C-alpha positions as CSV (number, residue, x, y, z in Angstrom):
1,M,0.1,0.1,0.1
2,R,2.8,2.3,0.9
3,N,4.5,1.7,-2.5
4,I,1.2,2.7,-4.4
5,A,1.0,5.9,-2.4
6,I,4.8,6.8,-3.2
7,L,3.9,5.8,-6.9
8,F,0.9,8.2,-7.0
9,S,2.7,10.9,-5.2
10,L,5.6,10.8,-7.9
11,L,3.1,10.6,-10.7
12,F,1.3,13.8,-9.4
13,I,4.6,15.6,-9.0
14,F,5.7,14.9,-12.5
15,T,2.5,15.6,-14.1
16,G,2.5,19.1,-12.5
17,C,5.9,19.8,-14.3
18,S,4.4,19.6,-17.8
19,Q,2.8,22.8,-18.9
20,P,0.6,23.5,-21.9
21,K,1.9,25.4,-24.7
22,P,1.4,29.3,-24.0
23,C,-1.3,30.9,-25.9
24,E,-1.6,34.6,-26.4
25,K,-4.4,36.4,-24.4
26,F,-6.7,38.0,-26.8
27,N,-9.9,39.8,-25.7
28,G,-10.2,37.7,-22.5
29,S,-9.9,34.4,-24.6
30,K,-6.8,32.3,-25.3
31,R,-5.8,32.4,-28.9
32,C,-3.0,29.8,-30.1
33,P,-0.3,30.4,-32.7
34,A,-1.3,30.1,-36.4
35,A,0.0,27.1,-38.1
36,A,2.8,27.6,-40.7
37,Y,1.8,28.9,-44.2
38,E,1.8,26.0,-46.5
39,E,4.1,26.5,-49.5
40,K,1.8,24.7,-51.8
41,N,-0.8,27.4,-51.5
42,Y,1.7,30.1,-52.7
43,K,3.6,30.8,-55.9
44,V,6.6,33.0,-56.4
45,D,6.2,36.4,-58.0
46,K,8.6,36.2,-61.0
47,N,8.6,40.0,-61.5
48,A,9.7,40.9,-58.0
49,K,13.3,41.4,-56.8
50,V,14.9,38.5,-55.2
51,Q,17.1,39.5,-52.3
52,T,20.1,37.5,-51.0
53,G,21.8,38.5,-47.7
54,K,22.0,37.7,-43.9
55,A,19.0,36.9,-41.8
56,S,18.6,36.9,-37.9
57,Y,15.6,36.0,-35.7
58,Y,14.1,37.7,-32.6
59,A,13.9,35.4,-29.6
60,S,11.7,37.8,-27.8
61,C,9.7,40.7,-28.8
62,F,8.4,42.0,-25.5
63,S,5.3,40.0,-25.8
64,G,2.1,42.1,-25.8
65,R,3.8,45.1,-27.6
66,R,2.9,46.2,-30.8
67,T,4.9,45.8,-34.1
68,A,5.3,48.7,-36.6
69,S,2.2,47.3,-38.4
70,G,0.1,47.6,-35.3
71,E,-0.2,43.8,-34.6
72,T,0.5,42.3,-31.5
73,C,4.0,40.7,-31.3
74,N,4.1,37.0,-31.1
75,I,7.3,34.9,-31.6
76,N,5.2,31.9,-32.2
77,N,3.6,33.2,-35.5
78,Y,5.2,33.0,-38.9
79,T,6.2,36.8,-39.3
80,A,9.2,38.8,-40.3
81,A,10.6,42.3,-40.2
82,H,11.9,43.9,-43.4
83,R,13.1,47.5,-43.9
84,T,11.0,48.5,-47.1
85,L,8.5,45.7,-48.2
86,P,4.8,46.7,-47.3
87,F,3.1,45.3,-44.2
88,G,1.2,42.2,-45.0
89,T,3.5,41.1,-47.9
90,M,4.1,37.4,-48.0
91,I,7.7,36.2,-48.6
92,R,9.4,32.9,-48.8
93,V,12.8,32.9,-47.0
94,T,15.2,30.1,-47.9
95,M,18.2,29.4,-46.0
96,L,20.9,29.0,-48.5
97,S,23.2,26.4,-46.3
98,N,20.4,23.7,-46.0
99,G,17.7,24.7,-48.6
100,K,15.0,24.8,-46.3
101,S,12.3,27.5,-46.7
102,V,9.4,29.0,-44.8
103,I,6.6,31.4,-45.9
104,V,6.2,34.6,-43.5
105,K,4.2,37.6,-43.3
106,V,6.0,41.1,-43.1
107,N,4.5,42.9,-40.1
108,D,7.3,44.8,-38.7
109,R,10.3,47.0,-39.5
110,G,13.9,46.0,-39.3
111,P,16.5,44.6,-38.9
112,Y,18.6,47.4,-37.8
113,S,22.0,45.4,-37.6
114,R,24.2,46.3,-40.4
115,G,24.2,43.7,-43.1
116,R,21.2,42.0,-42.4
117,I,18.1,42.0,-44.7
118,V,15.2,40.4,-42.5
119,D,14.5,39.3,-38.9
120,L,12.3,36.3,-38.5
121,S,10.2,35.2,-35.6
122,Q,11.4,32.2,-33.5
123,A,8.8,29.9,-35.0
124,A,9.9,30.8,-38.6
125,A,13.6,30.6,-37.6
126,K,13.0,26.9,-36.0
127,M,11.3,25.9,-39.5
128,I,14.5,26.5,-41.4
129,G,17.2,25.8,-38.8
130,L,18.2,29.5,-38.2
131,V,17.9,29.2,-34.5
132,R,21.0,27.0,-33.9
133,A,22.8,29.1,-36.4
134,G,21.8,32.5,-35.2
135,V,22.7,34.4,-38.2
136,A,22.8,32.8,-41.8
137,R,22.6,33.7,-45.5
138,V,19.1,33.6,-47.0
139,K,17.2,34.3,-50.2
140,I,14.0,36.3,-50.1
141,E,11.4,35.8,-52.7
142,R,7.8,37.5,-52.6
143,V,5.1,35.2,-52.9
144,H,1.3,35.3,-53.8
145,K,-1.5,33.1,-52.6
146,L,-2.9,30.9,-55.4
C-alpha cells in the first residue's frame, strides 16, 4: 500500500511539471499560434526582385507590445521584419546552407543590424534551422496566394 502511495505521489509531482503551450491572451480568451503557411498554397512572384543576404531572428519581442504594423508581437507566429517591403507582404525565406524555406508575413520594420536583410520570428527561424545558426545567408522571394 505504501509503494502505491509513493507511486501516485511521484506521478502527481511529474504531471505538475508539464505545462501546456502558452497561447496569447486576446480579448479575454486564449488564441493559440497560427499554423505555418503552406508553400503549396503560394507561388513565387517572377516579376519581384529576389534578395540575398543575412537573416537573424528575434527570440523575444516584448510580448504584448505592438509591431510597426500595429499587430501584437508573437514569436510563435510566422512573421518577419523587413526594412522596405509593405506590411502584409508574404515572402518565402530560404536558408542557403540547407535549402529549407518558410513563408512568412511582413509585419514589422527592421532589422537594424548592419548587413542583415530580414529578421524572422522564432517559429519561422525554427522551421529553417536558423535558431541553431543564429545568423545565416538567406534568399527572399515575394510570393502570392494561389
